[in-house]
Backbone as a printed PyTorch tensor [residue, N CA C, xyz], in Angstrom:
tensor([[[ -92.4410,  -95.8220,  -47.4020],
         [ -91.2300,  -95.3030,  -48.0190],
         [ -90.1800,  -95.0920,  -46.9400]],

        [[ -88.9500,  -95.5600,  -47.1500],
         [ -87.8900,  -95.3890,  -46.1570],
         [ -87.5440,  -93.9160,  -45.9540]],

        [[ -87.0940,  -93.6210,  -44.7840],
         [ -86.6810,  -92.2740,  -44.4370],
         [ -85.1710,  -92.1600,  -44.6060]],

        [[ -84.7360,  -91.0100,  -45.0690],
         [ -83.3100,  -90.7580,  -45.2310],
         [ -82.9080,  -89.6860,  -44.2220]],

        [[ -81.8660,  -89.9810,  -43.4560],
         [ -81.3450,  -89.0380,  -42.4720],
         [ -80.0530,  -88.4620,  -43.0200]],

        [[ -79.9440,  -87.1490,  -42.9810],
         [ -78.8130,  -86.4710,  -43.5940],
         [ -77.9510,  -85.8280,  -42.5190]],

        [[ -76.6490,  -86.0540,  -42.6250],
         [ -75.6700,  -85.4130,  -41.7470],
         [ -74.7210,  -84.6440,  -42.6540]],

        [[ -74.5400,  -83.3590,  -42.3630],
         [ -73.6380,  -82.5330,  -43.1670],
         [ -72.3930,  -82.1970,  -42.3660]],

        [[ -71.2400,  -82.3200,  -43.0250],
         [ -69.9710,  -81.8960,  -42.4320],
         [ -69.2160,  -81.0630,  -43.4530]],

        [[ -68.1810,  -80.4170,  -43.0020],
         [ -67.3250,  -79.6460,  -43.8860],
         [ -66.5980,  -80.6060,  -44.8280]],

        [[ -66.3460,  -80.1480,  -46.0300],
         [ -65.6350,  -80.9670,  -47.0150],
         [ -64.2180,  -81.3070,  -46.5440]],

        [[ -63.6150,  -80.4330,  -45.7670],
         [ -62.2440,  -80.6380,  -45.3060],
         [ -62.1600,  -81.4850,  -44.0410]],

        [[ -63.2930,  -81.7930,  -43.4500],
         [ -63.3260,  -82.5710,  -42.2100],
         [ -63.1470,  -84.0600,  -42.5100]],

        [[ -62.2600,  -84.7200,  -41.7810],
         [ -62.0780,  -86.1670,  -41.9240],
         [ -63.1800,  -86.8570,  -41.1130]],

        [[ -64.0730,  -87.5260,  -41.7930],
         [ -65.2400,  -88.1340,  -41.1480],
         [ -64.8220,  -89.2760,  -40.2220]],

        [[ -65.4510,  -89.3150,  -39.0540],
         [ -65.2310,  -90.3890,  -38.0900],
         [ -66.5030,  -91.2170,  -37.9990]],

        [[ -66.4290,  -92.4510,  -38.4830],
         [ -67.5950,  -93.3230,  -38.4820],
         [ -67.6290,  -94.1590,  -37.2060]],

        [[ -68.8330,  -94.4810,  -36.7110],
         [ -68.9240,  -95.4230,  -35.5930],
         [ -68.5050,  -96.8150,  -36.0680]],

        [[ -68.2060,  -97.7060,  -35.1500],
         [ -67.7750,  -99.0570,  -35.5510],
         [ -68.9950,  -99.9120,  -35.8840]],

        [[ -69.7190,  -99.4540,  -36.8740],
         [ -70.9380, -100.1080,  -37.3500],
         [ -70.9150, -100.1020,  -38.8680]],

        [[ -71.3690, -101.1730,  -39.4740],
         [ -71.4550, -101.2440,  -40.9330],
         [ -72.4670, -100.2120,  -41.4260]],

        [[ -72.0630,  -99.3660,  -42.3690],
         [ -72.9540,  -98.3200,  -42.8670],
         [ -74.0570,  -98.8670,  -43.7630]],

        [[ -73.9290, -100.1120,  -44.1770],
         [ -74.9310, -100.7050,  -45.0560],
         [ -75.9960, -101.4610,  -44.2570]],

        [[ -75.5580, -102.4030,  -43.4070],
         [ -76.5280, -103.2500,  -42.6950],
         [ -76.7730, -102.8160,  -41.2550]],

        [[ -75.9030, -101.9790,  -40.6940],
         [ -76.0900, -101.5060,  -39.3330],
         [ -75.5700, -102.4330,  -38.2540]],

        [[ -74.9850, -103.5670,  -38.6410],
         [ -74.4280, -104.5100,  -37.6640],
         [ -73.0800, -103.9990,  -37.1600]],

        [[ -72.6980, -104.4420,  -35.9700],
         [ -71.4380, -103.9740,  -35.4010],
         [ -70.2530, -104.7810,  -35.9300]],

        [[ -69.0840, -104.2880,  -35.6220],
         [ -67.8160, -104.9280,  -35.9730],
         [ -67.6300, -105.2030,  -37.4680]],

        [[ -67.6860, -104.1710,  -38.2940],
         [ -67.3930, -104.3930,  -39.7200],
         [ -65.9220, -104.7580,  -39.9060]],

        [[ -65.6560, -105.6220,  -40.8750],
         [ -64.3020, -106.1250,  -41.0640],
         [ -63.5270, -105.4450,  -42.1960]],

        [[ -64.1580, -104.5250,  -42.8950],
         [ -63.5030, -103.8490,  -44.0170],
         [ -63.9130, -102.3760,  -44.0500]],

        [[ -63.2610, -101.6300,  -44.9280],
         [ -63.6630, -100.2620,  -45.2540],
         [ -63.9830, -100.2180,  -46.7320]],

        [[ -64.9820,  -99.4390,  -47.0930],
         [ -65.2970,  -99.2820,  -48.5140],
         [ -65.1150,  -97.8260,  -48.8950]],

        [[ -64.6680,  -97.6170,  -50.1100],
         [ -64.5000,  -96.2690,  -50.6290],
         [ -65.7520,  -95.9050,  -51.4220]],

        [[ -66.3630,  -94.7930,  -51.0430],
         [ -67.5360,  -94.2690,  -51.7470],
         [ -67.1170,  -92.9340,  -52.3530]],

        [[ -67.3410,  -92.7860,  -53.6590],
         [ -66.8920,  -91.6020,  -54.3900],
         [ -68.1020,  -90.8490,  -54.9200]],

        [[ -68.0140,  -89.5340,  -54.8810],
         [ -69.0510,  -88.6960,  -55.4720],
         [ -68.3830,  -87.4770,  -56.1030]],

        [[ -69.1760,  -86.7070,  -56.8420],
         [ -68.6390,  -85.4930,  -57.4570],
         [ -69.5570,  -84.3300,  -57.1350]],

        [[ -69.1530,  -83.1590,  -57.5530],
         [ -69.9380,  -81.9650,  -57.2800],
         [ -71.2810,  -81.9760,  -58.0080]],

        [[ -71.4500,  -82.8450,  -58.9860],
         [ -72.7170,  -82.9530,  -59.6980],
         [ -73.4220,  -84.2710,  -59.4220]],

        [[ -73.0180,  -84.9870,  -58.3910],
         [ -73.6540,  -86.2550,  -58.0700],
         [ -73.0180,  -87.3900,  -58.8390]],

        [[ -73.3230,  -88.6010,  -58.4170],
         [ -72.6540,  -89.7610,  -58.9960],
         [ -73.1080,  -90.0610,  -60.4130]],

        [[ -74.3280,  -89.7360,  -60.7800],
         [ -74.7950,  -90.0330,  -62.1350],
         [ -74.1170,  -89.1450,  -63.1600]],

        [[ -74.1160,  -87.8500,  -62.8980],
         [ -73.5310,  -86.9150,  -63.8510],
         [ -72.0190,  -87.1230,  -63.9330]],

        [[ -71.3880,  -87.4550,  -62.8120],
         [ -69.9360,  -87.6200,  -62.8400],
         [ -69.5180,  -88.7510,  -63.7620]],

        [[ -70.3560,  -89.7750,  -63.8970],
         [ -70.0420,  -90.8600,  -64.8150],
         [ -70.0800,  -90.3640,  -66.2560]],

        [[ -71.0780,  -89.5520,  -66.5680],
         [ -71.2460,  -89.0730,  -67.9400],
         [ -70.2180,  -88.0080,  -68.3140]],

        [[ -69.7590,  -87.2460,  -67.3160],
         [ -68.8530,  -86.1380,  -67.6060],
         [ -67.4920,  -86.3380,  -66.9580]],

        [[ -67.0420,  -87.5720,  -66.8520],
         [ -65.7940,  -87.8820,  -66.1650],
         [ -64.6220,  -87.1350,  -66.8020]],

        [[ -63.8350,  -86.5140,  -65.9780],
         [ -62.6370,  -85.8440,  -66.4470],
         [ -62.8120,  -84.3780,  -66.7990]],

        [[ -64.0170,  -83.8550,  -66.6840],
         [ -64.1930,  -82.4380,  -66.9660],
         [ -63.5450,  -81.6200,  -65.8490]],

        [[ -62.8760,  -80.5370,  -66.1910],
         [ -62.0890,  -79.8040,  -65.1940],
         [ -62.9240,  -79.1420,  -64.0990]],

        [[ -64.2000,  -78.8290,  -64.3350],
         [ -64.9870,  -78.1310,  -63.3320],
         [ -65.6060,  -79.0770,  -62.2970]],

        [[ -65.4370,  -80.3810,  -62.4710],
         [ -65.9740,  -81.3240,  -61.4970],
         [ -65.0230,  -81.4700,  -60.3190]],

        [[ -65.5870,  -81.5360,  -59.1480],
         [ -64.8090,  -81.7400,  -57.9370],
         [ -65.2060,  -83.0960,  -57.3660]],

        [[ -64.2440,  -83.9770,  -57.1470],
         [ -64.5270,  -85.3210,  -56.6390],
         [ -64.1710,  -85.4130,  -55.1670]],

        [[ -64.8770,  -86.2740,  -54.4610],
         [ -64.5920,  -86.5210,  -53.0550],
         [ -64.8590,  -87.9900,  -52.7550]],

        [[ -64.0170,  -88.5880,  -51.9280],
         [ -64.2380,  -89.9780,  -51.5400],
         [ -64.1550,  -90.1160,  -50.0260]],

        [[ -64.8280,  -91.1380,  -49.5220],
         [ -64.8810,  -91.4090,  -48.0930],
         [ -64.6540,  -92.9000,  -47.8950]],

        [[ -63.8800,  -93.2520,  -46.8820],
         [ -63.7190,  -94.6510,  -46.4980],
         [ -64.6610,  -94.9250,  -45.3340]],

        [[ -65.6620,  -95.7540,  -45.5710],
         [ -66.6870,  -96.0520,  -44.5650],
         [ -66.5900,  -97.5140,  -44.1480]],

        [[ -66.8220,  -97.8140,  -42.8640],
         [ -66.7430,  -99.1990,  -42.4020],
         [ -67.9290, -100.0220,  -42.9040]],

        [[ -67.6310, -101.2470,  -43.3540],
         [ -68.6930, -102.1300,  -43.8510],
         [ -68.1920, -103.5670,  -43.8800]],

        [[ -69.1350, -104.4970,  -43.8720],
         [ -68.7970, -105.9050,  -44.0500],
         [ -68.5080, -106.1480,  -45.5270]],

        [[ -67.7120, -107.1520,  -45.8120],
         [ -67.3210, -107.4270,  -47.1930],
         [ -68.5370, -107.6580,  -48.0990]],

        [[ -69.5140, -108.4440,  -47.6470],
         [ -70.7090, -108.6900,  -48.4570],
         [ -71.5170, -107.4090,  -48.6660]],

        [[ -71.5670, -106.5750,  -47.6490],
         [ -72.3070, -105.3140,  -47.7440],
         [ -71.6410, -104.3570,  -48.7360]],

        [[ -70.3140, -104.3670,  -48.7480],
         [ -69.5850, -103.5200,  -49.6980],
         [ -69.9890, -103.8880,  -51.1190]],

        [[ -69.9750, -105.1800,  -51.3990],
         [ -70.3100, -105.6250,  -52.7470],
         [ -71.7650, -105.3290,  -53.0890]],

        [[ -72.6620, -105.4440,  -52.1260],
         [ -74.0720, -105.1710,  -52.4320],
         [ -74.2830, -103.6920,  -52.7560]],

        [[ -73.6280, -102.7920,  -52.0060],
         [ -73.7770, -101.3620,  -52.2850],
         [ -73.1110, -100.9910,  -53.6020]],

        [[ -71.9130, -101.5320,  -53.8710],
         [ -71.2400, -101.2430,  -55.1450],
         [ -72.0120, -101.8230,  -56.3300]],

        [[ -72.6040, -103.0080,  -56.1660],
         [ -73.4320, -103.5790,  -57.2410],
         [ -74.6120, -102.6760,  -57.5430]],

        [[ -75.2400, -102.1610,  -56.4830],
         [ -76.3920, -101.2840,  -56.6890],
         [ -75.9840, -100.0170,  -57.4320]],

        [[ -74.8710,  -99.4010,  -57.0300],
         [ -74.4080,  -98.1900,  -57.7050],
         [ -74.0220,  -98.4860,  -59.1520]],

        [[ -73.3240,  -99.6130,  -59.3790],
         [ -72.9220,  -99.9870,  -60.7400],
         [ -74.1500, -100.2620,  -61.6010]],

        [[ -75.1360, -100.9560,  -61.0430],
         [ -76.3540, -101.2520,  -61.7830],
         [ -77.0610,  -99.9590,  -62.1880]],

        [[ -77.0610,  -98.9770,  -61.3140],
         [ -77.6690,  -97.6870,  -61.6200],
         [ -76.9530,  -97.0320,  -62.8010]],

        [[ -75.6250,  -97.0510,  -62.7880],
         [ -74.8610,  -96.4720,  -63.8910],
         [ -75.0800,  -97.2390,  -65.1900]],

        [[ -75.1500,  -98.5560,  -65.1000],
         [ -75.3750,  -99.3780,  -66.2960],
         [ -76.7410,  -99.0720,  -66.9010]],

        [[ -77.7510,  -98.8930,  -66.0530],
         [ -79.0810,  -98.5410,  -66.5580],
         [ -79.0660,  -97.1970,  -67.2830]],

        [[ -78.3350,  -96.2490,  -66.7580],
         [ -78.2420,  -94.9450,  -67.4290],
         [ -77.6010,  -95.1120,  -68.8000]],

        [[ -76.4820,  -95.8180,  -68.8570],
         [ -75.7990,  -96.0380,  -70.1320],
         [ -76.6930,  -96.8100,  -71.1040]],

        [[ -77.4220,  -97.7980,  -70.6010],
         [ -78.3210,  -98.5840,  -71.4500],
         [ -79.4550,  -97.7150,  -71.9890]],

        [[ -79.9960,  -96.8390,  -71.1550],
         [ -81.0560,  -95.9310,  -71.6190],
         [ -80.5490,  -95.0130,  -72.7190]],

        [[ -79.3660,  -94.4660,  -72.5320],
         [ -78.7950,  -93.5680,  -73.5410],
         [ -78.5430,  -94.3350,  -74.8420]],

        [[ -77.9680,  -95.5150,  -74.7440],
         [ -77.7140,  -96.3240,  -75.9480],
         [ -79.0180,  -96.7130,  -76.6280]],

        [[ -80.0300,  -97.0630,  -75.8610],
         [ -81.3410,  -97.4280,  -76.4030],
         [ -81.9310,  -96.2710,  -77.2020]],

        [[ -81.8360,  -95.0650,  -76.6580],
         [ -82.3720,  -93.8950,  -77.3590],
         [ -81.5650,  -93.6250,  -78.6230]],

        [[ -80.2450,  -93.6450,  -78.5180],
         [ -79.4020,  -93.3000,  -79.6670],
         [ -79.5230,  -94.3210,  -80.7970]],

        [[ -79.5180,  -95.6000,  -80.4650],
         [ -79.4380,  -96.6190,  -81.5190],
         [ -80.7640,  -97.2480,  -81.9170]],

        [[ -81.8160,  -97.1060,  -81.1030],
         [ -83.0720,  -97.7540,  -81.4760],
         [ -84.2090,  -96.7570,  -81.6500]],

        [[ -84.4140,  -95.8860,  -80.6650],
         [ -85.5290,  -94.9370,  -80.7500],
         [ -85.2200,  -93.7850,  -81.7020]],

        [[ -84.0160,  -93.2160,  -81.5890],
         [ -83.6990,  -92.0350,  -82.3780],
         [ -83.7890,  -92.2530,  -83.8860]],

        [[ -83.3010,  -93.3450,  -84.4300],
         [ -83.4520,  -93.5330,  -85.8780],
         [ -84.9190,  -93.5250,  -86.3320]],

        [[ -85.8290,  -93.9320,  -85.4680],
         [ -87.2560,  -93.9270,  -85.8200],
         [ -87.8760,  -92.5290,  -85.7040]],

        [[ -87.3350,  -91.6840,  -84.8170],
         [ -87.8840,  -90.3430,  -84.5940],
         [ -87.2240,  -89.2620,  -85.4430]],

        [[ -86.0440,  -89.5330,  -85.9290],
         [ -85.2190,  -88.4930,  -86.5430],
         [ -85.9450,  -87.7070,  -87.6430]],

        [[ -86.6690,  -88.3660,  -88.5010],
         [ -87.3460,  -87.6740,  -89.5980],
         [ -88.5160,  -86.8260,  -89.1470]],

        [[ -89.0890,  -87.1210,  -87.9960],
         [ -90.2660,  -86.4030,  -87.5190],
         [ -89.9300,  -85.1980,  -86.6440]],

        [[ -88.6610,  -84.9930,  -86.3660],
         [ -88.2470,  -83.9160,  -85.4530],
         [ -87.4570,  -82.8730,  -86.2290]],

        [[ -87.7900,  -81.5750,  -86.0480],
         [ -87.0050,  -80.5250,  -86.7130],
         [ -85.5430,  -80.5660,  -86.2530]],

        [[ -84.6290,  -80.2340,  -87.1280],
         [ -83.2000,  -80.3020,  -86.8220],
         [ -82.8210,  -79.4510,  -85.6220]],

        [[ -83.4870,  -78.3190,  -85.4460],
         [ -83.1390,  -77.4320,  -84.3360],
         [ -83.5490,  -78.0060,  -82.9760]],

        [[ -84.4480,  -78.9880,  -82.9520],
         [ -84.9360,  -79.5500,  -81.6830],
         [ -84.4140,  -80.9570,  -81.4260]],

        [[ -83.5570,  -81.4670,  -82.2890],
         [ -83.1150,  -82.8590,  -82.1700],
         [ -82.4940,  -83.1750,  -80.8130]],

        [[ -81.5670,  -82.3620,  -80.3620],
         [ -80.8740,  -82.6620,  -79.1020],
         [ -81.8420,  -82.6140,  -77.9300]],

        [[ -82.8010,  -81.6850,  -77.9610],
         [ -83.7580,  -81.5630,  -76.8600],
         [ -84.7190,  -82.7450,  -76.8310]],

        [[ -85.1240,  -83.1960,  -77.9760],
         [ -86.0090,  -84.3630,  -78.0350],
         [ -85.2630,  -85.6070,  -77.5690]],

        [[ -83.9880,  -85.7340,  -77.9620],
         [ -83.1900,  -86.8800,  -77.5430],
         [ -83.0180,  -86.8750,  -76.0200]],

        [[ -82.6700,  -85.7260,  -75.4490],
         [ -82.5050,  -85.6260,  -73.9860],
         [ -83.8210,  -85.8920,  -73.2660]],

        [[ -84.9050,  -85.3580,  -73.7950],
         [ -86.2210,  -85.5870,  -73.1900],
         [ -86.6060,  -87.0520,  -73.2190]],

        [[ -86.2910,  -87.7320,  -74.3000],
         [ -86.5860,  -89.1620,  -74.4120],
         [ -85.7870,  -89.9580,  -73.3820]],

        [[ -84.5270,  -89.6230,  -73.2090],
         [ -83.7050,  -90.2960,  -72.1960],
         [ -84.3030,  -90.0660,  -70.8090]],

        [[ -84.6900,  -88.8350,  -70.5100],
         [ -85.2670,  -88.5340,  -69.1880],
         [ -86.5700,  -89.2900,  -68.9510]],

        [[ -87.4090,  -89.3850,  -69.9580],
         [ -88.6670,  -90.1360,  -69.8120],
         [ -88.3750,  -91.6110,  -69.5430]],

        [[ -87.3940,  -92.1700,  -70.2340],
         [ -87.0450,  -93.5750,  -70.0110],
         [ -86.4150,  -93.8110,  -68.6400]],

        [[ -85.8640,  -92.7510,  -68.0300],
         [ -85.2370,  -92.9030,  -66.7160],
         [ -86.2290,  -92.7500,  -65.5620]],

        [[ -87.4610,  -92.3850,  -65.8330],
         [ -88.4440,  -92.1790,  -64.7640],
         [ -88.5930,  -93.4080,  -63.8610]],

        [[ -88.7300,  -94.6320,  -64.3950],
         [ -88.8460,  -95.7830,  -63.4820],
         [ -87.6340,  -95.9420,  -62.5700]],

        [[ -86.4460,  -95.7040,  -63.0920],
         [ -85.2380,  -95.8130,  -62.2770],
         [ -85.2310,  -94.7350,  -61.1970]],

        [[ -85.6130,  -93.5180,  -61.5330],
         [ -85.6400,  -92.4400,  -60.5500],
         [ -86.6600,  -92.7190,  -59.4510]],

        [[ -87.8130,  -93.2350,  -59.8270],
         [ -88.8370,  -93.5890,  -58.8350],
         [ -88.2940,  -94.6740,  -57.9030]],

        [[ -87.6220,  -95.6730,  -58.4610],
         [ -87.0220,  -96.7300,  -57.6400],
         [ -86.0010,  -96.1470,  -56.6610]],

        [[ -85.1390,  -95.2430,  -57.1420],
         [ -84.1230,  -94.6380,  -56.2800],
         [ -84.7580,  -93.8220,  -55.1510]],

        [[ -85.8810,  -93.1650,  -55.4190],
         [ -86.5550,  -92.3880,  -54.3850],
         [ -87.2750,  -93.2790,  -53.3820]],

        [[ -87.9100,  -94.3370,  -53.8700],
         [ -88.6660,  -95.2160,  -52.9800],
         [ -87.7700,  -96.1540,  -52.1810]],

        [[ -86.6490,  -96.5450,  -52.7560],
         [ -85.7100,  -97.4660,  -52.1060],
         [ -84.3080,  -96.8790,  -52.1400]],

        [[ -84.0650,  -95.8510,  -51.3240],
         [ -82.7290,  -95.2330,  -51.3540],
         [ -81.6710,  -96.1980,  -50.8240]],

        [[ -80.4190,  -96.0320,  -51.2580],
         [ -79.3540,  -96.8800,  -50.7220],
         [ -79.1900,  -96.6200,  -49.2270]],

        [[ -78.7200,  -97.6130,  -48.5130],
         [ -78.5830,  -97.4740,  -47.0610],
         [ -77.5390,  -96.4330,  -46.6750]],

        [[ -76.5920,  -96.1460,  -47.5640],
         [ -75.5830,  -95.1300,  -47.3050],
         [ -75.1730,  -94.4990,  -48.6290]],

        [[ -75.0350,  -93.1930,  -48.6150],
         [ -74.5570,  -92.4930,  -49.8000],
         [ -73.9630,  -91.1600,  -49.3630]],

        [[ -73.1600,  -90.5640,  -50.2300],
         [ -72.6130,  -89.2360,  -49.9700],
         [ -72.8350,  -88.3710,  -51.1970]],

        [[ -72.9360,  -87.0630,  -50.9690],
         [ -73.0500,  -86.0900,  -52.0510],
         [ -72.3210,  -84.8300,  -51.6400]],

        [[ -71.7050,  -84.1680,  -52.5930],
         [ -71.0980,  -82.8670,  -52.3320],
         [ -72.1860,  -81.8140,  -52.4300]],

        [[ -72.1770,  -80.9030,  -51.4880],
         [ -73.1630,  -79.8290,  -51.4380],
         [ -72.3980,  -78.5340,  -51.1780]],

        [[ -71.7660,  -78.0000,  -52.2110],
         [ -70.9240,  -76.8210,  -52.0540],
         [ -69.6670,  -77.1760,  -51.2720]],

        [[ -69.4640,  -76.5050,  -50.1450],
         [ -68.2940,  -76.7690,  -49.2990],
         [ -68.6080,  -77.8380,  -48.2530]],

        [[ -69.7900,  -78.4280,  -48.3290],
         [ -70.2090,  -79.4450,  -47.3620],
         [ -70.3410,  -80.8060,  -48.0320]],

        [[ -70.2790,  -81.8450,  -47.2030],
         [ -70.5600,  -83.2010,  -47.6820],
         [ -71.8270,  -83.6660,  -46.9900]],

        [[ -72.7570,  -84.1700,  -47.7860],
         [ -73.9970,  -84.7370,  -47.2400],
         [ -73.8250,  -86.2430,  -47.1330]],

        [[ -73.9180,  -86.7440,  -45.9080],
         [ -73.9040,  -88.1860,  -45.6670],
         [ -75.3510,  -88.6020,  -45.4940]],

        [[ -75.8160,  -89.5260,  -46.3180],
         [ -77.2100,  -89.9490,  -46.2700],
         [ -77.2880,  -91.3680,  -45.7230]],

        [[ -78.0780,  -91.5360,  -44.6740],
         [ -78.2600,  -92.8280,  -44.0190],
         [ -79.7430,  -93.1710,  -43.9950]],

        [[ -80.0760,  -94.4460,  -44.1080],
         [ -81.4560,  -94.8710,  -43.8780],
         [ -81.6230,  -95.3870,  -42.4550]],

        [[ -80.5310,  -95.5720,  -41.7370],
         [ -80.5430,  -96.0350,  -40.3550],
         [ -80.3970,  -94.8130,  -39.4370]],

        [[ -81.4480,  -94.4950,  -38.6830],
         [ -81.4470,  -93.2940,  -37.8430],
         [ -80.3760,  -93.3600,  -36.7570]],

        [[ -80.2170,  -94.4950,  -36.1140],
         [ -79.2230,  -94.6330,  -35.0380],
         [ -77.8110,  -94.4160,  -35.5860]],

        [[ -77.5410,  -94.9870,  -36.7470],
         [ -76.2280,  -94.8110,  -37.3720],
         [ -75.9760,  -93.3430,  -37.7130]],

        [[ -77.0000,  -92.6480,  -38.2110],
         [ -76.8630,  -91.2230,  -38.5290],
         [ -76.5930,  -90.4180,  -37.2640]],

        [[ -77.3060,  -90.7360,  -36.1790],
         [ -77.0920,  -90.0240,  -34.9220],
         [ -75.6950,  -90.2920,  -34.3700]],

        [[ -75.2570,  -91.5470,  -34.4200],
         [ -73.9090,  -91.8890,  -33.9420],
         [ -72.8370,  -91.2030,  -34.7810]],

        [[ -73.0500,  -91.1560,  -36.0820],
         [ -72.0990,  -90.4930,  -36.9750],
         [ -72.0220,  -89.0080,  -36.6440]],

        [[ -73.1700,  -88.3590,  -36.4420],
         [ -73.1860,  -86.9340,  -36.1080],
         [ -72.5140,  -86.6870,  -34.7600]],

        [[ -72.7050,  -87.6040,  -33.8190],
         [ -72.0760,  -87.4920,  -32.4980],
         [ -70.5510,  -87.6060,  -32.5960]],

        [[ -70.0660,  -88.5290,  -33.4380],
         [ -68.6220,  -88.7230,  -33.6120],
         [ -67.9540,  -87.5410,  -34.2960]],

        [[ -68.7070,  -86.8220,  -35.0720],
         [ -68.1750,  -85.6780,  -35.8170],
         [ -68.7840,  -84.4220,  -35.2060]],

        [[ -68.0860,  -83.8220,  -34.2930],
         [ -68.6560,  -82.7540,  -33.4750],
         [ -69.0790,  -81.5330,  -34.2670]],

        [[ -68.4840,  -81.3040,  -35.4200],
         [ -68.9120,  -80.1570,  -36.2200],
         [ -70.0320,  -80.5400,  -37.1970]],

        [[ -70.5170,  -81.7660,  -37.1010],
         [ -71.5580,  -82.2370,  -38.0120],
         [ -72.9160,  -81.6980,  -37.5970]],

        [[ -73.7980,  -81.6380,  -38.5640],
         [ -75.1460,  -81.1500,  -38.3200],
         [ -76.1280,  -82.2100,  -38.8220]],

        [[ -76.9220,  -82.7650,  -37.9060],
         [ -77.9110,  -83.7810,  -38.2680],
         [ -79.1930,  -83.0800,  -38.6550]],

        [[ -79.6960,  -83.3990,  -39.8220],
         [ -80.9050,  -82.7630,  -40.3060],
         [ -82.1040,  -83.6610,  -40.0800]],

        [[ -83.2460,  -83.0200,  -40.0120],
         [ -84.4770,  -83.7740,  -39.8630],
         [ -84.6720,  -84.6820,  -41.0550]],

        [[ -85.6770,  -85.4700,  -40.9500],
         [ -85.9980,  -86.4750,  -41.9450],
         [ -86.1440,  -85.8470,  -43.3270]],

        [[ -85.5140,  -86.4390,  -44.2950],
         [ -85.6490,  -86.0150,  -45.6840],
         [ -86.3660,  -87.1500,  -46.4070]],

        [[ -87.6260,  -86.9420,  -46.7390],
         [ -88.3820,  -88.0020,  -47.3820],
         [ -88.1570,  -88.0550,  -48.8800]],

        [[ -87.3610,  -87.1190,  -49.3970],
         [ -86.9980,  -87.0500,  -50.8140],
         [ -88.1750,  -86.7080,  -51.7110]],

        [[ -89.3060,  -86.3460,  -51.1800],
         [ -90.4360,  -85.9030,  -52.0070],
         [ -90.9020,  -84.5570,  -51.5510]]])
């Protein structure tokens, strides 16, 4: 299982990335990619877009053009799977279960069914984390890297950053 290295900085700090692609780790990236997250993570932000209590944050990280597309495809595919699971439950599974579930428990059974269907996707995300990701953690931003050298260089470039030990996500 890949290891994830976490670097935390202040939300107000402008991150300084090394001149290395955050996806593949090669030097001299030719582009920057924008990575966006919310206070509830990227999955929930898609489902609750526009709610006033959500706080969004974006970062421009150096990457090669092909790497940008591979990371964005992976994130988009994750969101599409979530939407597909929800649609599958609402339009195919739920009509078959509706008569067998008490009215007071309908929403809980529907949510539980969606969560059970998402287990394979969650296991995949834990076993094969993206090479770079960000998350809001209160007043801090968590930068997650699978490349240890890149995480160390990033923490070095950002003097107020704090590099955390290995997070195996389990």
